[in-house]
C-alpha positions in Angstrom: -16.0 5.0 -0.5 -15.4 8.4 -2.0 -18.0 10.5 0.4 -18.5 13.4 -2.3 -19.2 10.8 -4.7 -22.4 9.2 -2.5 -26.0 9.9 -1.5 -26.5 10.2 2.3 -28.6 6.9 2.2 -25.1 5.5 1.2 -23.5 6.8 3.7 -25.5 6.0 6.4 -25.3 2.3 5.1 -21.3 2.4 4.9 -21.3 3.8 8.4 -22.8 0.2 9.6 -19.5 -1.0 8.4 -17.0 1.6 9.4 -16.6 4.9 11.2 -13.0 5.8 10.1 -12.4 8.1 7.4 -9.3 10.0 5.7 -9.4 13.8 5.5 -6.9 14.8 2.9 -5.4 17.9 3.1 -3.4 19.6 0.4 -1.8 23.0 -0.7 -2.2 25.1 -3.5 1.6 26.0 -3.8 4.4 26.8 -6.3 6.5 23.4 -6.8 9.3 24.7 -9.1 8.9 25.4 -12.8 8.2 22.0 -13.4 5.2 20.8 -11.1 2.0 21.9 -10.7 0.4 24.1 -7.6 -1.8 21.1 -6.7 1.3 18.7 -6.4 0.4 18.6 -2.3 -3.5 17.8 -2.8 -2.7 15.6 -5.6 -0.3 13.3 -3.2 -2.6 13.4 -0.3 -5.6 12.4 -2.7 -3.7 9.6 -4.3 -2.6 8.0 -1.1 -6.1 8.3 0.4 -7.5 6.4 -2.6 -5.4 3.9 -2.6 -5.9 3.3 1.1 -9.6 2.9 0.3 -8.9 -0.1 -2.0 -7.2 -2.1 0.7 -9.3 -1.0 3.5 -13.0 0.1 4.2 -12.6 3.5 5.0 -14.2 6.5 3.7 -12.2 9.5 1.8 -13.5 13.2 2.3 -13.3 15.4 -0.2 -9.9 17.3 0.1 -8.7 20.5 1.2 -6.8 22.3 -1.5 -5.4 25.1 1.0 -2.8 25.5 3.7 -0.4 27.8 5.3 2.6 28.3 2.7 4.8 30.6 4.3 8.2 30.4 2.5 6.4 30.0 -0.9 3.7 32.6 -0.5 5.2 35.3 -2.7 5.9 33.1 -5.8 2.8 32.8 -8.5 0.3 30.7 -7.7 0.9 30.2 -4.3 -2.5 30.8 -2.2 -1.7 30.8 1.1 -4.3 30.9 3.9 -3.6 32.0 7.9 -3.0 29.6 10.5 -6.0 31.0 12.5 -8.0 30.2 9.2 -7.0 26.7 9.1 -7.1 26.0 12.3 -11.0 27.1 12.7 -12.1 25.3 9.3 -10.4 22.0 10.6 -11.8 21.8 13.6 -15.1 22.9 12.0 -14.5 19.9 9.4 -13.7 17.6 12.4 -16.6 18.5 14.4 -19.1 18.0 11.6 -17.5 14.5 10.7 -18.5 13.7 14.0 -22.3 15.0 14.0 -22.8 13.0 10.8 -21.7 9.7 12.6 -17.8 9.4 12.0 -15.8 8.6 14.9 -12.2 8.1 13.8 -10.4 10.6 11.6 -6.9 10.4 9.7 -6.1 13.6 8.6 -3.4 13.2 5.9 -1.5 16.2 4.9 0.3 16.5 1.5 1.9 19.7 2.7 4.2 19.7 5.6 4.9 23.1 6.5 5.9 23.8 10.2 3.1 26.2 10.8 0.8 23.9 8.8 1.5 21.1 10.7 1.1 23.3 13.9 -2.4 24.7 12.9 -3.7 20.9 12.0 -2.6 19.7 15.4 -4.0 22.6 17.5 -7.2 22.4 15.1 -7.5 18.5 16.4 -7.1 19.4 19.9 -9.9 22.1 19.5 -12.1 19.5 18.1 -11.4 17.0 21.0 -12.7 19.5 23.6 -16.2 19.5 21.4 -16.6 16.0 20.6 -15.6 12.6 21.0 -13.3 11.2 18.3 -10.2 9.4 17.6 -7.5 11.8 15.4 -4.7 11.3 13.6 -2.5 13.6 12.0 -0.1 12.1 9.1 2.1 14.2 7.1 2.5 12.0 4.0 5.8 13.5 3.1 7.3 12.3 6.4 6.6 8.9 5.5 8.6 8.5 2.3 11.7 11.3 3.3 13.9 8.5 4.7 13.9 6.6 1.5 15.0 9.2 -1.2 18.4 8.8 -3.0 18.8 12.7 -2.7 20.3 13.7 0.9 18.0 16.3 2.1 15.4 15.8 -0.5 12.4 18.3 0.1 10.4 20.6 -1.6 9.7 19.7 -5.7 12.5 17.6 -5.7 13.2 13.6 -6.3 10.3 12.4 -3.9 7.5 14.9 -5.3 9.0 14.7 -8.9 9.0 11.0 -9.0 5.6 10.9 -7.2 4.2 13.3 -9.9 5.7 11.1 -12.5 3.6 8.3 -11.1 0.4 10.1 -10.8 0.3 13.1 -13.5 3.2 12.2 -15.8 1.3 15.1 -18.3 1.6 17.8 -15.8 5.4 17.3 -15.4 7.4 19.8 -17.2 10.8 18.6 -17.3 13.6 17.3 -14.6 15.2 20.9 -13.6 18.7 20.8 -12.0 18.6 20.7 -8.2 19.1 23.2 -5.5 19.5 23.2 -1.9 19.3 27.3 -1.0 20.7 28.2 2.3 18.1 29.4 4.7 18.9 31.1 7.7 18.6 28.8 10.7 17.0 31.2 13.4 16.0 34.2 11.8 12.4 35.1 10.5 12.0 36.4 7.3 8.6 38.5 5.7 9.6 37.1 2.5 11.8 34.0 1.7 11.5 33.9 -2.1 14.8 35.7 -2.9 16.4 32.7 -1.0 14.0 30.2 -2.9 15.8 30.3 -6.3 13.5 28.8 -8.5 11.4 26.9 -5.8 12.8 23.8 -5.5 14.5 22.3 -2.5 16.4 19.0 -3.7 16.8 17.3 -7.4 14.5 16.5 -9.6 16.8 15.1 -12.0 17.0 11.6 -9.9 13.4 11.6 -10.4 11.8 8.4 -12.2 8.5 6.7 -12.2 9.6 3.6 -10.6 10.9 5.7 -7.8 7.7 7.4 -7.7 5.8 3.9 -7.2 8.2 3.2 -4.2 7.7 6.4 -2.3 3.9 6.1 -3.1 3.5 2.4 -1.5 5.3 3.7 1.4 3.2 6.0 2.2 0.4 4.1 1.8 1.8 1.4 3.9 2.3 4.3 6.6 -1.0 5.5 6.3 -2.7 1.5 6.8 -0.6 1.3 10.1 -1.8 4.8 11.3 -5.1 3.8 10.7 -4.9 0.4 12.4 -3.3 2.5 15.5 -6.2 4.7 15.5 -9.0 2.2 15.1 -7.1 0.1 17.8 -6.8 2.9 20.4 -9.4 2.6 23.4 -12.4 4.9 22.0 -12.9 8.0 24.1 
């Protein structure tokens, strides 16, 4: 049930069957010279839609902006601040409660540390205001361990494979992989000089078949998270 495509009357009818909704969170961020800036958003949306084909849940409109610190100097990246993400995410969660939802799974296709921390804090602040059950799931973390490439990350084997599955026409080749060294403890204002072409991983190992495997792993992980969410005692 895609919330943005439904009337309020249809939503009320749907709420008689389920009070669970997936909130896809993405980003508008460079993904190397070969993937679109919408990659994180597309991945979260596709998983949410597929989950909704297997379970009776709503899917909210996706949020296409996030906290993108290491890539913010690249053309095309639109990064918002941690406070902005916390505030808008909290407001969305509270509003979902007002309209009848009681279980919210935040599914984020972007997994930057500050982004994740902001979403986690937003959920905590929402729980101070309304009675909800909230889960936070990183789409990328659900599939990271099954990649062929050790340490594969941003715009690498996993994300390129998944985009070959979902939007092959938007994939501009399979560039050579790179694993830029970044400081372990140092906090830098601008990470772009260390990021090369914006890839962390190996896109040359990407295939559509791997994309299907990564996608299904993410779908199964989200379904498990929903089962946990819905079975947990109500607040």
